[in-house]
C-alpha positions as CSV (number, residue, x, y, z in Angstrom):
1,M,116.4,99.5,110.9
2,P,119.2,98.3,108.6
3,I,118.4,97.7,104.9
4,A,119.8,94.5,103.4
5,T,121.7,94.6,100.2
6,A,120.5,92.6,97.2
7,E,122.3,91.9,94.0
8,H,119.2,92.4,91.7
9,A,117.4,95.3,93.4
10,L,115.8,98.4,92.0
11,T,115.4,101.2,94.5
12,L,113.4,104.4,94.8
13,E,114.4,106.7,97.7
14,R,112.7,110.0,98.6
15,T,112.0,112.3,101.5
16,L,108.3,112.8,101.7
17,P,107.0,115.9,103.5
18,V,104.4,114.0,105.5
19,S,104.4,111.8,108.6
20,R,105.3,108.1,108.6
21,S,101.8,107.3,109.9
22,K,100.2,108.9,106.8
23,V,102.4,107.0,104.4
24,W,101.8,103.8,106.3
25,R,98.0,104.3,106.0
26,C,98.3,104.8,102.3
27,W,100.1,101.5,102.0
28,T,97.9,99.4,104.4
29,E,94.4,100.7,103.9
30,P,92.8,99.1,100.8
31,A,90.5,102.1,100.2
32,L,93.6,104.4,100.1
33,L,95.9,102.0,98.2
34,V,93.5,101.9,95.2
35,Q,93.7,105.7,94.9
36,W,97.5,105.8,94.3
37,F,99.1,102.4,93.7
38,C,99.3,102.5,89.8
39,P,100.6,105.4,87.8
40,K,97.8,107.0,85.9
41,P,96.2,106.3,83.5
42,W,96.3,102.9,85.0
43,G,94.3,102.3,88.2
44,V,93.5,99.7,90.8
45,S,90.0,98.4,90.8
46,E,90.4,96.1,93.9
47,A,92.8,95.6,96.8
48,V,92.6,92.9,99.4
49,M,95.1,93.1,102.3
50,E,95.5,90.8,105.3
51,L,98.1,92.6,107.3
52,R,100.1,89.8,108.8
53,S,103.0,87.6,107.7
54,G,101.5,85.1,105.2
55,G,98.4,87.3,104.7
56,R,97.0,87.9,101.3
57,F,98.1,91.0,99.3
58,F,96.0,91.2,96.2
59,T,95.7,94.1,93.7
60,H,93.8,94.2,90.5
61,M,95.2,96.7,88.1
62,A,93.3,98.0,85.1
63,G,94.8,99.8,82.1
64,P,93.3,102.5,79.9
65,N,92.8,100.1,77.0
66,G,91.0,97.5,79.0
67,E,94.1,95.7,80.2
68,Q,93.5,93.6,83.3
69,V,96.4,92.6,85.6
70,P,95.5,90.7,88.8
71,N,98.5,90.5,91.2
72,E,98.2,87.8,93.8
73,G,100.8,87.7,96.6
74,V,101.4,87.6,100.4
75,F,103.0,89.8,103.0
76,L,106.2,88.4,104.4
77,E,106.9,91.0,107.1
78,L,105.1,94.0,108.7
79,V,106.6,96.3,111.3
80,A,103.9,98.9,112.0
81,E,104.8,102.3,110.4
82,H,108.3,101.1,109.6
83,K,108.5,98.2,107.2
84,L,106.3,96.3,104.8
85,V,107.6,93.3,102.7
86,F,105.5,91.5,100.2
87,T,106.0,89.0,97.3
88,D,104.3,87.4,94.4
89,A,106.3,84.2,95.0
90,F,103.4,82.8,97.1
91,Q,99.7,83.1,97.2
92,A,97.7,83.1,100.4
93,G,98.3,79.9,102.4
94,W,101.9,79.8,101.2
95,V,100.9,78.3,97.8
96,P,104.0,78.7,95.6
97,A,103.6,80.9,92.5
98,K,105.9,82.0,89.7
99,P,108.0,84.6,91.4
100,F,108.9,87.9,89.9
101,M,109.9,90.1,92.9
102,V,109.9,90.9,96.6
103,G,108.7,94.5,97.4
104,E,110.2,96.1,100.4
105,I,108.9,99.5,101.7
106,T,110.9,101.1,104.5
107,L,109.8,104.2,106.4
108,Q,112.1,106.3,108.6
109,D,111.6,109.6,110.4
110,T,113.7,112.6,109.4
111,A,114.8,115.4,111.7
112,E,112.3,117.7,110.1
113,G,109.4,115.3,110.9
114,H,109.1,114.0,107.3
115,T,109.4,110.5,106.1
116,R,112.5,108.9,104.4
117,Y,110.8,106.5,102.0
118,I,112.7,103.6,100.5
119,A,110.9,101.4,98.0
120,R,112.8,98.4,96.6
121,A,112.0,95.7,94.2
122,L,114.2,92.7,94.8
123,H,114.4,90.2,91.9
124,W,115.6,86.6,91.6
125,S,117.7,87.2,88.6
126,A,119.4,89.9,86.5
127,D,116.9,89.2,83.7
128,D,114.0,89.8,86.0
129,K,115.6,93.0,87.2
130,A,116.2,94.2,83.6
131,Q,112.7,93.3,82.6
132,H,111.2,95.3,85.5
133,E,113.5,98.3,84.6
134,A,112.4,98.1,81.0
135,M,108.8,98.0,82.1
136,G,109.4,101.5,83.5
137,F,110.2,100.8,87.2
138,H,111.8,104.2,87.9
139,V,109.1,106.3,86.1
140,G,106.2,104.1,87.2
141,W,107.2,103.7,90.8
142,G,108.1,107.4,90.9
143,A,104.7,108.5,89.5
144,A,102.9,106.2,92.0
145,T,105.0,107.7,94.8
146,D,104.0,111.2,93.7
147,Q,100.3,110.0,93.8
148,L,100.9,108.5,97.3
149,L,102.3,111.8,98.5
150,A,99.4,113.8,97.1
151,L,97.0,111.5,98.8
152,A,98.9,111.4,102.1
153,Q,98.9,115.2,102.2
154,T,95.1,115.1,102.3
155,L,94.8,112.8,105.3
């Protein structure tokens, strides 16, 4: 599956020593997503996922000092066990919202039976990309991926 290029993208790429199906489950089962999606000490108190194009993708993140960050969005594309694309540019029912990014998760098999994991955050502008990078994209998404892997290894 080709991966499109984007001018304002941040990318995390790793080989995870687990099967694609386990990584997919961690991304698509709300009970699993809440266990890994935010880097600790942050957490997810609620996840709602309607796994279809236009379906709701909602997470409610909670910080260690009482911070509350609801994230409302929709899925744009789902290819079972291969690709998941979501955005905050719309809410369920295609209601426009203030956009920040499109998330694209791509999963590919490796020759060793592991998963090539590519997580990208695609932004509308260089400023949005810079803001996300300053928020700690690489450290935060990296830590969340470590948590995803630890959970996937238990499945």
